[in-house]
C-alpha positions in Angstrom: 92.3 23.9 73.3 93.2 22.3 76.6 96.2 23.1 78.8 98.5 21.4 81.2 99.7 23.2 84.2 103.0 22.0 85.7 103.6 23.1 89.3 106.9 22.9 91.0 106.8 21.6 94.6 106.9 23.9 97.5 110.2 24.5 99.4 111.7 21.4 100.7 113.9 21.0 103.8 117.4 22.1 102.3 120.2 21.3 104.7 118.0 19.0 107.0 118.4 15.3 107.5 115.4 14.8 105.4 115.4 17.0 102.3 112.2 15.5 101.0 109.9 17.1 103.4 108.1 20.4 102.9 109.3 23.2 105.0 106.6 25.4 106.8 107.2 27.9 104.1 106.6 25.1 101.5 103.2 24.5 102.9 102.4 28.2 102.7 103.5 28.4 99.1 101.4 25.2 98.2 98.3 26.9 99.7 98.9 30.1 97.7 99.4 28.3 94.4 96.2 26.4 95.0 94.4 29.7 95.6 96.0 31.2 92.5 94.7 28.3 90.4 91.2 28.9 91.9 91.4 32.5 91.1 92.1 31.8 87.5 88.8 29.7 87.4 90.5 26.7 85.9 89.0 23.2 86.0 91.0 20.1 85.9 90.0 16.8 84.4 93.1 15.0 85.4 95.8 15.6 88.2 99.2 13.9 88.4 101.9 14.0 91.0 105.3 12.5 91.5 105.9 10.0 94.3 108.2 12.1 96.4 106.8 13.4 99.7 107.4 17.1 98.7 105.5 16.6 95.5 102.6 14.7 97.1 102.2 17.2 100.0 102.3 20.1 97.6 99.6 18.4 95.6 97.4 17.7 98.6 97.7 21.2 100.0 97.2 22.9 96.8 94.3 20.9 95.8 92.7 21.6 99.0 92.9 25.3 98.5 91.7 24.9 95.0 88.8 23.0 96.0 89.5 20.2 93.6 88.3 16.8 94.3 89.9 15.2 91.3 92.4 12.7 92.9 96.1 13.1 92.2 97.5 9.9 90.6 101.0 9.2 91.5 103.5 8.6 88.7 107.1 8.2 89.6 108.1 9.4 86.1 107.4 13.0 87.3 110.1 12.5 90.0 113.1 14.7 90.2 116.7 13.4 89.2 118.7 12.0 92.0 120.9 15.0 93.0 122.8 13.0 95.5 123.9 10.4 93.0 124.7 12.8 90.3 126.8 15.0 92.5 128.6 12.0 94.0 129.7 10.8 90.6 130.4 14.1 88.9 131.4 16.5 91.6 132.6 14.4 94.5 129.6 15.5 96.6 127.9 18.7 97.1 127.7 20.1 100.8 124.4 21.8 101.6 126.0 24.0 104.3 126.9 26.6 101.7 124.2 27.2 99.2 126.3 29.0 96.7 129.0 26.2 96.7 126.3 23.7 96.6 124.9 25.3 93.5 128.2 25.7 91.8 129.1 22.0 92.3 125.5 20.9 91.3 125.7 22.9 88.1 129.0 21.3 87.3 127.7 17.9 88.0 124.5 18.3 85.9 126.6 19.6 83.0 128.8 16.5 83.2 125.7 14.3 83.7 124.1 15.6 80.4 127.5 15.5 78.6 128.1 11.8 79.5 124.8 10.7 77.8 124.2 7.0 78.2 127.7 6.3 79.2 127.7 8.0 82.6 128.2 6.3 86.0 124.9 7.4 87.5 121.9 5.0 88.2 119.8 7.0 85.8 121.4 8.5 82.8 120.4 11.9 81.4 118.8 10.3 78.3 116.7 7.9 80.5 115.5 10.9 82.8 114.5 13.0 79.7 112.8 9.9 78.3 110.6 9.3 81.3 109.7 12.9 81.6 108.7 13.3 78.1 106.8 10.1 78.1 104.8 11.0 81.1 103.8 14.3 79.5 102.9 12.7 76.3 100.7 10.1 78.0 98.9 12.8 80.0 98.4 14.9 76.9 97.1 12.0 75.0 94.6 11.1 77.8 92.9 14.5 77.9 89.7 15.1 76.0 88.9 18.1 73.9 89.3 21.3 75.9 90.2 19.5 79.1 93.0 20.6 81.4 95.6 18.6 83.3 97.6 19.5 86.5 100.9 18.1 87.5 102.9 18.5 90.7 106.7 17.9 89.9 110.2 19.3 90.3 112.5 21.8 88.8 114.7 19.5 86.8 111.6 17.9 85.2 110.2 21.4 84.4 113.7 22.5 82.9 114.0 19.3 80.8 110.4 19.3 79.6 110.4 23.1 78.7 113.7 22.6 77.1 112.5 19.7 75.0 109.5 21.7 73.9 111.8 24.3 72.6 114.1 21.8 71.0 117.0 22.2 73.4 116.4 19.8 76.3 120.1 19.8 77.6 120.5 23.6 77.8 116.8 23.7 79.1 117.8 21.5 82.1 120.9 23.4 82.7 119.6 27.0 82.3 115.9 26.8 83.4 116.2 24.3 86.4 118.2 26.7 88.4 115.8 29.6 88.1 112.6 27.7 88.9 110.8 29.0 91.9 109.0 26.8 94.5 105.4 26.4 93.3 106.1 28.2 90.0 103.5 27.5 87.3 104.5 26.3 83.8 101.6 26.4 81.3 101.5 24.2 78.2 98.8 24.0 75.6 97.7 20.7 74.3 95.7 20.2 71.1 95.7 19.0 67.7 99.1 20.8 67.0 100.7 18.8 70.0 102.0 20.2 73.2 103.6 23.6 73.2 105.1 25.8 75.9 103.1 28.9 76.5 104.6 30.2 79.8 107.4 29.1 82.1 107.8 29.7 85.9 104.8 32.0 86.5 104.7 33.0 90.2 102.3 36.0 90.7 101.0 34.4 93.9 104.7 35.0 95.3 104.8 38.6 94.5 103.6 42.0 96.1 102.5 41.2 99.8 103.7 37.6 99.4 107.2 38.3 98.0 108.7 37.2 101.3 107.6 33.6 100.3 109.7 33.5 97.2 112.2 30.8 97.3 114.4 28.8 94.7 115.4 25.7 96.8 
């Protein structure tokens, strides 16, 4: 049975003018997750990445550490939801100067976004977001041969939605799982005749022990 490994991007530049850029810590995390995959001895037949800079740079850095020469195919369906658009419509904006207040407002905005369904004011609705994420996963799973593994570099909201969908609770999955995903956490799915199933969520042994200082959630 093959597997699909979903990796959240490294730490981005929260509070900076350009959020969509890996921080120095994010590059360290990306190197470590690549080394962790190498330690596990996993070989990948296909690699995917969202088109956001933080996702692409995480992919490039991790693949180098992994020693994998399979090219990362960019697919915007693995991109994160637009947190600025969602917060603007459902919470009046979420200032990044105060991380706790930002998280409170974002949680409220995401809840309203999910509850509004197709009728919400955002450019991308919750059902549309969920649909593109699950479609990207289904396409990757269908393209893998028997026993082959896939690797994806994506974001926390995608991970929460996908994991929730596989458990039959996509909305609660987004709201509960998204906020606890760690940067470069590893989510593992099995892929075979029985379909795609969630095996583990948010593994981060590479950010424990002597590397615990590198653990981050945003």
